[in-house]
C-alpha positions as CSV (number, residue, x, y, z in Angstrom):
1,M,40.7,-5.5,-6.7
2,S,38.4,-8.0,-4.6
3,S,35.2,-10.3,-5.8
4,V,32.7,-12.2,-4.5
5,T,33.2,-16.4,-3.6
6,Q,30.8,-18.8,-4.7
7,R,28.3,-19.7,-2.3
8,S,25.8,-22.8,-2.4
9,G,22.1,-21.9,-3.8
10,S,22.7,-18.6,-5.0
11,K,24.5,-17.3,-8.2
12,T,27.2,-14.4,-7.7
13,R,28.6,-11.6,-9.7
14,G,32.1,-10.7,-10.2
15,Y,31.5,-6.9,-9.0
16,H,34.5,-5.3,-7.7
17,R,35.4,-1.6,-5.8
18,K,38.5,0.1,-5.4
19,R,40.7,-0.8,-2.6
20,V,39.5,1.5,0.7
21,P,40.7,1.5,4.2
22,E,38.0,-1.3,5.9
23,V,37.0,-0.1,9.2
24,T,35.7,-2.5,12.0
25,L,32.9,-0.9,14.3
26,N,31.4,-2.1,17.6
27,M,28.3,-1.6,19.1
28,E,29.2,2.1,20.7
29,D,30.2,3.0,17.0
30,L,27.1,2.0,15.6
31,R,24.5,4.5,17.1
32,Y,26.0,7.0,14.4
33,F,24.5,5.2,11.7
34,W,21.2,6.0,12.6
35,D,21.5,9.6,11.5
36,T,23.1,9.2,7.9
37,D,21.5,9.8,4.7
38,S,18.3,9.5,6.3
39,N,16.6,11.9,3.7
40,L,18.0,10.5,0.7
41,E,15.9,8.7,-1.8
42,S,15.9,4.9,-2.0
43,P,15.9,2.3,-3.7
44,I,19.1,3.1,-5.5
45,N,21.9,2.2,-8.2
46,V,25.0,0.6,-5.7
47,L,28.0,1.2,-7.8
48,V,30.3,-1.0,-6.3
49,K,33.2,1.3,-6.5
50,L,32.0,3.7,-4.2
51,V,31.2,1.3,-1.8
52,R,32.8,1.0,1.5
53,P,33.4,-2.1,3.4
54,L,32.7,-2.8,6.6
55,T,32.7,-5.2,9.4
56,V,30.7,-5.9,12.1
57,P,28.9,-8.4,14.1
58,K,27.4,-10.7,12.5
59,L,23.2,-10.2,12.0
60,L,21.4,-13.0,14.2
61,W,18.0,-14.6,13.2
62,Y,15.8,-15.6,16.1
63,N,12.6,-17.5,15.9
64,V,12.7,-18.3,12.4
65,K,12.1,-22.0,12.1
66,V,8.7,-21.7,14.3
67,K,5.7,-22.1,12.2
68,P,3.2,-19.4,12.0
69,Y,-0.7,-20.6,13.1
70,K,-1.6,-18.8,9.9
71,T,0.2,-16.9,6.7
72,K,-2.2,-14.7,4.6
73,I,-1.3,-14.0,0.8
74,T,-2.9,-11.0,-0.8
75,N,-3.0,-9.2,-4.1
76,N,-3.6,-5.3,-3.3
77,G,-4.0,-5.1,-7.2
78,Y,-0.2,-3.6,-6.8
79,S,1.7,-6.5,-5.5
80,V,1.7,-9.6,-3.5
81,F,1.9,-9.3,0.0
82,V,2.9,-12.2,2.6
83,T,1.8,-11.6,6.2
84,S,1.7,-13.9,9.1
85,K,0.7,-14.6,13.1
86,W,2.3,-16.0,15.6
87,G,1.9,-16.4,19.2
88,R,4.2,-15.2,21.8
89,T,7.3,-16.0,19.8
90,M,8.2,-13.9,16.8
91,P,10.9,-14.4,14.4
92,F,13.0,-11.1,14.7
93,I,16.6,-10.1,13.9
94,S,19.3,-8.1,16.1
95,D,22.9,-7.4,16.3
96,G,25.1,-6.7,13.2
97,P,24.8,-3.2,12.0
98,L,21.5,-3.2,14.5
99,A,23.2,-3.5,17.6
100,E,21.0,-4.3,20.2
101,K,17.9,-3.2,18.4
102,K,15.2,-5.7,18.1
103,F,13.1,-6.2,14.9
104,L,10.3,-8.3,14.2
105,F,9.2,-9.8,10.8
106,Y,6.3,-7.7,9.2
107,N,5.7,-9.0,5.6
108,M,6.9,-9.8,2.5
109,H,6.5,-8.1,-0.8
110,F,7.5,-8.1,-4.3
111,H,8.2,-6.3,-7.6
112,W,8.3,-7.2,-11.3
113,S,7.4,-6.4,-14.6
114,D,6.3,-8.1,-17.9
115,T,9.7,-8.4,-19.4
116,N,13.3,-9.8,-17.8
117,A,14.7,-6.7,-18.9
118,K,13.5,-4.7,-16.3
119,G,11.4,-5.6,-12.7
120,S,13.8,-4.7,-9.8
121,E,13.8,-1.5,-7.9
122,H,18.0,-2.0,-6.9
123,K,20.1,-2.1,-9.6
124,I,24.2,-2.9,-9.2
125,N,26.7,-1.3,-11.3
126,H,23.3,-0.3,-13.6
127,E,22.3,-3.9,-13.6
128,I,18.4,-4.3,-13.8
129,F,17.0,-7.4,-12.3
130,P,13.6,-9.2,-13.3
131,F,12.6,-10.0,-9.8
132,E,13.2,-8.4,-6.2
133,M,11.7,-9.5,-2.9
134,H,11.7,-7.1,0.1
135,V,11.6,-8.6,3.5
136,L,10.5,-6.0,6.3
137,W,10.9,-5.9,10.1
138,R,9.6,-3.4,12.4
139,N,11.6,-2.1,15.7
140,E,9.7,-3.6,18.4
141,A,10.3,-0.3,20.4
142,Y,7.2,0.7,18.7
143,K,3.6,-0.9,19.3
144,T,2.5,-1.1,15.5
145,A,3.5,-0.9,12.0
146,R,2.4,2.1,11.6
147,K,4.3,3.7,14.6
148,A,7.6,2.3,13.3
149,K,6.9,3.8,9.9
150,R,7.0,7.1,11.7
151,E,10.4,6.7,13.2
152,Y,13.9,7.0,12.1
153,D,15.0,3.6,13.2
154,G,11.6,1.9,12.7
155,I,11.7,-0.3,9.6
156,V,14.4,-2.3,8.1
157,I,14.0,-4.1,4.8
158,M,16.1,-6.7,3.3
159,A,16.1,-6.9,-0.2
160,Y,16.5,-9.7,-2.5
161,L,17.3,-9.6,-6.3
162,F,16.6,-12.6,-8.9
163,E,17.0,-13.3,-12.2
164,V,15.4,-16.1,-14.4
165,S,16.1,-19.4,-14.5
166,P,15.0,-23.0,-15.6
167,N,14.6,-24.3,-12.6
168,E,12.2,-23.4,-9.8
169,N,13.3,-21.6,-6.5
170,Q,12.0,-24.1,-3.6
171,L,11.7,-21.1,-1.2
172,L,9.4,-19.3,-3.3
173,E,7.4,-22.3,-4.1
174,P,4.9,-22.1,-0.8
175,I,3.8,-18.8,-2.3
176,V,3.6,-19.4,-5.9
177,D,1.3,-22.2,-5.2
178,C,-1.5,-19.7,-3.9
179,L,-1.1,-16.9,-6.6
180,E,-3.6,-18.6,-8.4
181,E,-6.3,-17.9,-5.9
182,V,-5.5,-14.7,-5.8
183,K,-5.4,-13.5,-9.6
184,K,-7.8,-11.0,-8.9
185,G,-6.8,-7.6,-7.6
186,V,-7.8,-7.1,-3.8
187,S,-8.2,-10.8,-3.0
188,S,-6.3,-13.2,-0.3
189,T,-6.1,-16.9,0.7
190,Y,-4.2,-18.3,3.4
191,M,-1.7,-21.0,2.9
192,K,-2.7,-24.3,3.7
193,D,0.6,-25.2,5.6
194,S,2.1,-22.2,7.1
195,A,5.7,-21.5,6.4
196,S,8.3,-20.4,8.8
197,V,10.7,-17.4,7.8
198,S,13.1,-19.9,7.2
199,E,11.3,-21.8,4.5
200,L,10.3,-18.6,2.7
201,I,13.7,-16.8,2.4
202,R,17.6,-17.3,2.6
203,L,19.0,-16.5,5.6
204,F,22.4,-14.3,5.8
205,E,24.7,-13.1,8.4
206,D,27.0,-10.7,6.2
207,D,27.8,-10.1,2.7
208,Y,25.2,-7.7,1.8
209,F,24.9,-3.8,1.0
210,L,23.5,-1.9,3.9
211,Y,22.3,2.3,3.5
212,R,20.3,4.3,4.9
213,G,17.4,5.7,2.8
214,C,13.8,7.4,2.6
215,V,10.8,5.5,0.1
216,K,7.8,8.0,-0.6
217,D,4.1,6.8,-0.7
218,S,1.1,8.7,-1.2
219,K,0.7,9.9,2.4
220,M,4.1,10.6,3.8
221,T,8.1,9.6,3.2
222,H,9.2,6.9,5.4
223,Q,13.2,6.6,6.9
224,V,14.3,3.2,6.3
225,T,17.2,1.0,6.7
226,W,18.1,-1.2,3.7
227,M,20.0,-4.3,3.6
228,V,20.7,-5.8,0.0
229,S,22.3,-9.5,-0.2
230,K,25.0,-9.3,-2.6
231,Q,23.9,-13.3,-3.6
232,I,21.7,-13.1,-6.2
233,Q,18.8,-15.7,-6.1
234,Q,17.1,-17.2,-8.8
235,I,13.2,-17.7,-9.8
236,G,11.9,-20.4,-12.2
237,T,10.5,-19.4,-15.6
238,K,6.9,-20.6,-14.7
239,Q,7.2,-19.0,-11.2
240,I,7.8,-15.4,-12.4
241,A,5.0,-16.0,-15.0
242,K,2.5,-16.6,-12.2
243,F,3.5,-13.1,-10.9
244,R,3.2,-11.8,-14.4
245,H,-0.5,-13.1,-14.7
246,L,-1.9,-11.5,-11.9
247,L,-4.2,-8.7,-12.1
248,K,-5.0,-4.9,-11.0
249,T,-8.4,-3.5,-9.5
250,N,-9.1,-2.6,-12.9
251,G,-8.7,-6.4,-14.2
252,F,-5.6,-5.6,-16.3
253,P,-2.3,-7.3,-15.8
254,I,0.1,-5.9,-13.0
255,A,2.8,-5.0,-15.7
256,R,5.5,-3.3,-13.5
257,N,5.2,-2.1,-9.9
258,S,8.7,-1.1,-9.2
259,R,9.9,2.5,-8.2
260,G,12.3,4.6,-10.0
261,T,16.0,4.0,-9.1
262,T,18.2,6.8,-7.6
263,E,21.5,6.9,-8.7
264,M,24.4,6.8,-6.1
265,S,26.3,9.7,-5.4
266,N,30.0,9.7,-4.4
267,E,28.9,11.1,-1.2
268,R,26.1,8.3,-0.3
269,M,26.9,6.5,2.6
270,V,26.8,2.7,1.3
271,Y,28.6,-0.4,2.8
272,H,29.4,-3.3,2.2
273,V,29.3,-5.5,5.4
274,R,31.9,-8.7,4.2
275,P,32.0,-11.9,5.4
276,R,33.9,-12.1,8.4
277,S,36.0,-14.9,7.3
278,L,37.3,-12.9,4.2
279,S,37.9,-9.8,6.5
280,L,39.8,-11.6,9.0
281,A,42.1,-13.4,6.3
282,M,42.9,-9.9,5.3
283,G,44.0,-8.6,8.3
284,M,42.3,-5.3,8.4
285,H,41.8,-4.5,12.1
286,Y,42.0,-1.0,13.4
287,N,41.9,0.3,17.2
288,R,39.0,1.9,19.2
289,L,40.5,5.6,18.1
290,S,40.9,4.9,14.6
291,R,37.8,3.0,13.9
292,T,35.7,5.9,15.3
293,A,37.7,8.2,13.6
294,F,36.9,6.9,10.2
295,F,33.2,6.3,11.0
296,Y,33.2,10.1,12.2
297,S,34.7,11.6,9.1
298,Y,31.8,9.7,7.0
299,F,29.3,12.2,8.7
300,Q,31.2,15.4,9.1
301,R,32.3,15.1,5.3
302,T,35.5,15.4,6.1
303,P,39.1,13.8,5.4
304,F,39.8,10.4,7.4
305,M,42.5,10.8,9.5
306,I,43.8,8.6,11.7
307,E,46.2,10.2,14.1
308,D,44.9,11.9,17.3
309,R,41.4,12.5,16.6
310,E,38.9,12.5,19.7
311,P,36.0,10.2,19.6
312,P,33.1,12.0,18.8
313,F,31.3,10.6,22.0
314,K,31.8,10.4,25.5
315,E,32.6,7.5,27.2
316,G,30.6,5.1,29.3
317,F,27.5,5.2,26.4
318,S,24.9,2.8,27.6
319,K,24.1,-0.3,25.6
320,G,20.7,-0.5,26.9
321,K,18.8,-3.4,28.1
322,K,19.7,-7.1,26.6
323,I,17.8,-9.3,24.9
324,Q,15.7,-11.5,27.2
325,N,16.5,-14.9,27.5
326,N,12.8,-16.9,27.0
327,I,14.0,-16.9,23.0
328,R,15.3,-19.6,20.5
329,R,18.7,-19.6,19.4
330,P,19.8,-17.2,16.6
331,Y,20.1,-18.8,13.3
332,G,23.0,-17.9,10.7
333,T,24.9,-19.0,8.1
334,S,24.6,-22.7,9.2
335,T,20.7,-22.5,8.6
336,R,20.8,-21.4,5.1
337,R,18.8,-23.0,2.4
338,S,19.8,-23.6,-0.9
339,V,17.8,-21.9,-3.6
């Protein structure tokens, strides 16, 4: 049995799972991830006992300390959206399960209800949280967000789950300070002092749930990649009250803006990207053939067999173009900010 270790600035749960083989994937193996479960509905109820441990290169964050020249806060009558504009130096994420794909910051929005008993879109072991934040990133390969939403690898959504605390969350404070100005449905304002990505969200490079799924809106279904942070964040009592005072276009409070949660089946491919220090300590290393066989078995719904299985792809797979050097260094664990 394994459990989560405590980290500064966020609360943890003693979630446990069955001991199943851990697998380490390289960039070449990861290209098969994008084909899995993309038509299954999300968000989901993450059942930790069914989650598969996974070791991948750490997720890297670039340009996240660069301040935008303006940050807009919008109440569209359904949720609060945070959008920003930069010059040529935009924040993006890469590596990890994304391999060499480059995902640019798109927006942030939030989900809540009028009670602490519900509000989040994701559940963990059937536990509901009162608040959830989504951070959307779009694939740089597609020129617009609209185009990215139509592609299988166009959108990554990071989900942060929150519980209510007497203490205020300093990362949320720049947004909360603007909520009174957007109380009415379909209203916008700008931050007086624009905040960088690292000043609004907690950065992580591992210890998150990873899965593929789709979300539906009034027009179409979008395939997305989910990264659900395993570290539970906190939001102050006064802070969440300000979200609950926001109004729809009809003048009534936004009482709840979360979608229904889909139950996780035994066949659903949900991974826990484990902290690398923990994975190394456990000494779980596999050769390339066994890694490929293990991963391939998930997609083919076949039993995992290490011995003598041929890799399901040809040698010489190109890793594509490398990221240009005109970017700032990535930010990982060293830049995490306490909540």
